[in-house]
VOGU-3710 file (C-alpha; in Angstrom, 3 decimals, decimal comma):
1> msksaililt> -33,210/-14,549/-72,935  -34,702/-11,780/-70,610  -33,958/-8,017/-71,152  -32,445/-6,295/-68,119  -30,962/-2,850/-67,114  -29,421/-1,058/-64,257  -31,320/1,888/-62,912  -29,454/4,770/-60,851  -31,553/7,899/-59,658  -29,350/10,807/-59,071
11> qntverkiyl> -29,090/14,731/-59,382  -26,740/17,228/-60,817  -25,049/18,560/-57,940  -21,106/18,562/-57,084  -21,703/16,147/-54,213  -23,908/13,716/-55,884  -21,571/13,528/-59,174  -18,622/12,630/-57,040  -20,567/9,798/-55,539  -22,027/8,728/-58,890
21> ktslyflfrn> -18,713/8,655/-60,520  -17,302/6,569/-57,799  -20,362/4,179/-57,774  -20,052/3,841/-61,647  -16,374/3,021/-61,343  -17,011/0,070/-58,848  -20,011/-1,017/-60,725  -18,334/-1,399/-64,232  -15,095/-2,729/-62,319  -16,849/-5,379/-60,240
31> fnacfkypvi> -19,801/-6,502/-62,249  -20,851/-4,704/-65,393  -17,535/-4,765/-67,458  -18,194/-8,284/-67,584  -21,970/-8,711/-68,232  -22,649/-5,359/-70,126  -25,991/-4,360/-69,190  -27,528/-1,194/-69,937  -27,107/1,738/-67,193  -29,877/4,230/-67,274
41> ilhqgdydid> -29,321/7,379/-65,337  -32,511/8,994/-64,394  -32,645/12,413/-63,456  -35,067/15,328/-62,903  -34,148/17,284/-66,196  -30,942/18,923/-64,291  -28,347/16,735/-66,250  -27,364/18,965/-69,169  -24,810/18,248/-71,891  -21,746/19,104/-69,734
51> aiseittsir> -22,977/17,229/-66,773  -23,651/14,163/-68,994  -20,106/14,631/-70,758  -18,596/14,586/-67,009  -20,012/11,434/-65,978  -19,688/9,629/-69,397  -16,050/10,338/-69,841  -15,438/9,189/-66,492  -16,147/5,775/-67,530  -13,701/3,398/-69,377
61> keyrylvdfk> -14,180/4,077/-73,356  -14,982/0,500/-74,074  -18,209/0,794/-71,911  -19,569/4,061/-72,366  -22,155/3,149/-74,805  -23,887/1,161/-72,010  -24,742/4,500/-70,107  -27,689/6,408/-70,900  -29,434/9,332/-69,357  -33,276/9,369/-68,888
71> kidssdfdvp> -35,277/12,604/-67,643  -38,076/11,623/-65,499  -41,462/13,041/-65,397  -41,554/16,348/-63,415  -44,671/15,179/-61,339  -42,669/12,230/-59,980  -41,296/14,442/-57,545  -44,487/16,616/-56,685  -46,167/15,987/-53,330  -49,173/14,009/-53,891
81> anidtdklnr> -52,374/16,239/-53,953  -53,676/14,117/-50,931  -50,791/14,964/-48,489  -51,920/17,670/-46,015  -48,747/19,947/-46,403  -49,245/21,532/-42,972  -49,275/18,263/-41,456  -46,271/17,197/-43,418  -44,427/20,479/-42,468  -45,432/19,705/-38,588
91> cleatpvpyw> -43,911/15,943/-38,997  -40,917/17,056/-40,576  -40,332/19,533/-37,688  -40,933/16,900/-35,085  -37,466/15,343/-36,007  -37,930/12,363/-33,534  -34,565/10,645/-34,735  -31,479/11,830/-36,176  -31,957/10,158/-39,617  -35,511/11,764/-39,955
101> rnknyrlmcn> -34,793/13,176/-43,167  -36,456/15,997/-45,312  -39,216/16,166/-47,784  -36,901/15,379/-50,714  -36,068/12,003/-49,075  -39,808/11,147/-48,871  -40,246/12,137/-52,444  -37,461/9,780/-53,227  -39,025/6,938/-51,271  -42,427/7,759/-52,979
111> fwinhfikyc> -40,495/7,315/-56,124  -39,292/3,852/-55,685  -42,607/2,738/-54,649  -44,827/4,442/-57,236  -42,907/5,836/-60,280  -39,814/3,936/-60,792  -41,854/0,976/-62,880  -42,890/3,652/-65,589  -39,160/3,479/-66,656  -38,928/-0,439/-66,947
121> dqydyvmrld> -41,455/-1,158/-69,930  -38,792/-2,574/-72,087  -37,214/-4,642/-69,311  -37,877/-7,929/-67,738  -35,719/-7,203/-64,666  -33,985/-4,136/-63,443  -31,573/-3,719/-60,764  -31,522/-0,531/-58,688  -28,383/0,932/-57,514  -28,180/4,208/-55,634
131> ddsiieepin> -25,743/6,780/-56,666  -23,727/6,540/-53,380  -23,553/2,864/-53,304  -20,376/0,891/-53,733  -20,193/-2,742/-54,977  -16,930/-3,613/-52,958  -16,004/-6,900/-54,541  -16,362/-8,616/-57,682  -19,738/-10,199/-58,488  -18,660/-13,191/-60,733
141> idifkmmeek> -22,237/-14,717/-61,710  -24,675/-12,965/-63,989  -27,400/-11,547/-61,437  -30,196/-11,457/-64,134  -29,511/-14,742/-65,728  -29,843/-16,228/-62,272  -33,140/-14,168/-61,505  -34,445/-15,559/-64,772  -33,468/-19,261/-64,269  -34,726/-19,435/-60,855
151> dhnymsnlih> -37,802/-17,552/-61,365  -37,058/-14,816/-58,628  -39,232/-11,785/-58,059  -36,913/-9,816/-55,837  -33,441/-10,009/-54,739  -31,314/-7,788/-52,219  -28,496/-8,058/-49,987  -28,522/-6,800/-46,446  -31,082/-7,626/-44,018  -31,687/-5,009/-41,344
161> vdcsicnygm> -34,356/-4,008/-38,681  -35,686/-0,471/-39,322  -36,637/2,256/-36,811  -40,001/1,869/-35,411  -40,582/5,384/-35,058  -39,893/6,145/-38,882  -42,423/3,387/-39,576  -44,929/4,147/-36,888  -48,461/2,536/-37,686  -47,014/0,259/-40,446
171> keffesavpn> -47,818/-2,957/-38,863  -51,411/-1,827/-38,181  -51,685/-0,583/-41,618  -50,836/-3,723/-43,174  -53,234/-5,733/-40,767  -56,035/-3,721/-42,015  -54,994/-3,705/-45,815  -54,292/-7,270/-46,016  -56,532/-9,099/-43,331  -56,088/-12,533/-44,724
181> kidklselfm> -52,278/-12,320/-44,219  -51,846/-11,414/-40,600  -50,160/-14,537/-39,821  -47,388/-13,869/-42,107  -47,235/-10,115/-41,065  -46,360/-11,237/-37,637  -42,950/-12,695/-39,166  -41,954/-9,392/-40,436  -42,070/-7,079/-37,370  -40,322/-7,080/-34,143
191> ehsldggsph> -42,554/-5,590/-31,451  -41,304/-3,628/-28,275  -42,501/-1,182/-26,135  -41,718/2,593/-25,624  -42,366/4,332/-22,231  -41,054/7,076/-19,984  -37,904/5,134/-19,174  -36,642/5,480/-22,628  -35,364/8,893/-24,085  -37,078/8,099/-27,345
201> fskfkklyqa> -40,605/8,283/-25,690  -40,682/12,020/-25,569  -39,407/12,163/-29,064  -42,112/9,736/-30,264  -44,779/12,002/-28,277  -43,584/15,122/-30,339  -44,260/13,076/-33,542  -47,789/11,893/-32,303  -48,604/15,284/-31,537  -47,747/16,541/-35,110
211> lnnkeyesns> -49,570/13,545/-36,541  -52,779/13,998/-34,375  -52,716/17,520/-33,419  -53,199/16,327/-29,858  -51,113/15,164/-27,007  -50,296/11,575/-26,607  -51,796/10,627/-23,226  -50,822/7,242/-22,306  -47,519/6,206/-20,609  -46,167/3,829/-23,100
221> vnmampvmyy> -46,876/2,813/-26,687  -46,358/-0,429/-28,715  -44,082/-0,191/-31,536  -43,128/-2,425/-34,364  -39,675/-2,733/-36,183  -39,999/-3,925/-39,964  -37,662/-6,447/-40,576  -36,330/-5,546/-44,224  -33,749/-5,523/-47,179  -31,680/-2,549/-47,647
231> nnffvtktki> -32,964/-1,759/-50,962  -30,389/0,616/-52,167  -29,246/-2,555/-54,231  -32,231/-4,580/-55,131  -33,123/-6,662/-58,360  -36,829/-7,428/-59,465  -38,854/-8,792/-61,960  -40,874/-5,785/-63,417  -43,963/-7,182/-64,391  -44,911/-8,054/-61,072
241> wktpeitdii> -45,258/-4,455/-59,893  -48,226/-4,207/-62,386  -50,358/-6,960/-60,754  -53,732/-6,107/-59,013  -52,409/-7,482/-55,841  -49,514/-5,133/-55,584  -51,021/-2,089/-57,319  -53,767/-2,378/-54,823  -51,552/-2,335/-51,806  -49,664/0,453/-53,112
251> nkinengsvf> -53,054/2,353/-53,735  -53,619/1,896/-50,187  -50,141/3,206/-48,983  -50,781/6,227/-51,014  -54,180/6,907/-49,343  -52,498/6,488/-45,902  -50,121/8,930/-46,514  -47,338/7,837/-43,898  -44,470/7,704/-46,732  -44,606/11,545/-46,217
261> ycrwgdaplq> -45,928/11,859/-42,390  -43,966/9,178/-40,798  -41,103/8,736/-43,355  -42,105/5,041/-43,991  -39,289/3,892/-46,208  -39,385/2,606/-49,612  -36,934/-0,395/-48,258  -39,714/-1,943/-45,674  -42,466/-1,095/-47,927  -40,873/-2,987/-50,876
271> tiimklydnn> -39,907/-5,866/-48,659  -43,246/-6,327/-47,000  -45,082/-6,042/-50,324  -42,616/-8,715/-51,815  -42,889/-11,284/-48,979  -46,729/-10,945/-48,700  -46,814/-11,470/-52,638  -44,638/-14,481/-52,703  -42,152/-15,223/-50,138  -40,618/-18,099/-51,937
281> kmtkldfkys> -39,713/-16,082/-54,868  -37,410/-13,766/-52,766  -33,773/-14,257/-52,442  -30,528/-12,617/-50,874  -27,106/-12,248/-52,746  -24,246/-12,053/-50,515  -21,351/-9,876/-51,621  -19,816/-6,710/-49,956  -21,414/-3,369/-50,695  -21,871/-0,344/-48,855
291> krlqresfkd> -23,924/2,879/-49,031  -22,792/6,244/-47,756  -24,356/6,069/-44,447  -22,051/2,823/-43,574  -18,937/4,913/-44,752  -19,365/8,369/-43,340  -20,768/10,200/-40,493  -23,548/12,637/-40,696  -24,541/15,851/-38,742  -28,176/16,177/-37,597
301> ndgiyhsymp> -30,274/19,381/-37,335  -28,782/20,051/-33,873  -25,161/19,894/-35,251  -24,397/16,686/-33,642  -22,553/14,074/-35,557  -23,822/10,605/-35,894  -21,841/7,350/-37,147  -23,548/3,967/-38,200  -20,490/2,373/-39,562  -18,745/-0,657/-38,117
311> ssysedscis> -16,365/0,030/-35,243  -13,228/-1,821/-37,253  -12,492/-2,843/-40,748  -12,319/-6,388/-39,691  -16,246/-5,929/-39,040  -18,384/-6,329/-42,065  -21,930/-6,675/-40,543  -23,013/-3,448/-41,953  -21,613/-4,209/-45,328  -22,265/-7,921/-46,112
321> kkr> -23,246/-10,906/-44,110  -20,879/-12,265/-41,359  -18,781/-14,844/-43,154
//
């Protein structure tokens, strides 16, 4: 029988502790009270005894023994040495979309591409669950047992088409990095064109200026939106992340730097890496879950509120598949 665990990356702030306690409540209520897998809460050394006690005592007594806290390496959240910080700051200031996020968001994406695997050595499979993600209905099957029995490499839930501006240059990168799989890559992106008739074109030009330190001179640009799993919930076989084929792609991603400059997300990157590695060993588990972006509005840098949640409670397309 395989060894498996659940990983949650978090921070010791008032806001994140509220989210974490809620996420843990539903994790145990709807899955882990039955299957009793270890839950490893990863943090940057900011979880002191008091914070650990606050989280632990918020879990039902019978299951507290399953929760452990693990300090990650301080270097995991350092900006890599090859990243041009001036260029990074220019790109951050460009803010071409409301969900452009900040440097810490990019460091988090970098963690789930490069560093999470360091904390999985004793496990055959791990589940990632973000501290603001909620499993909203009972999962009555042992996910890890299913992964092992069917020999899956990767499982997630929600399929989504991601922002082309946030993933600018990603399709071209993969075409260069894995030229023997170009045909497969065409299935993983939806292409479209931006021109002066789109309000997003001028915003793209600001990003291009920040990236290249020169103006974009053409009247249109071809863009590609990656098809991806939302990976704030995913389950993966750990050993595949140490295979030469995957580590080579990750090294090329690191050299490119667009996780930091363009906000390439860990979700589209993981999805594409897994599909190129062995598409037949990926799977999807349908259950209702949500992340914070699907439950709350947020304010952008201009003070404008945005909402990406469904318009009514009868609509669940942002939380699970349409049934």
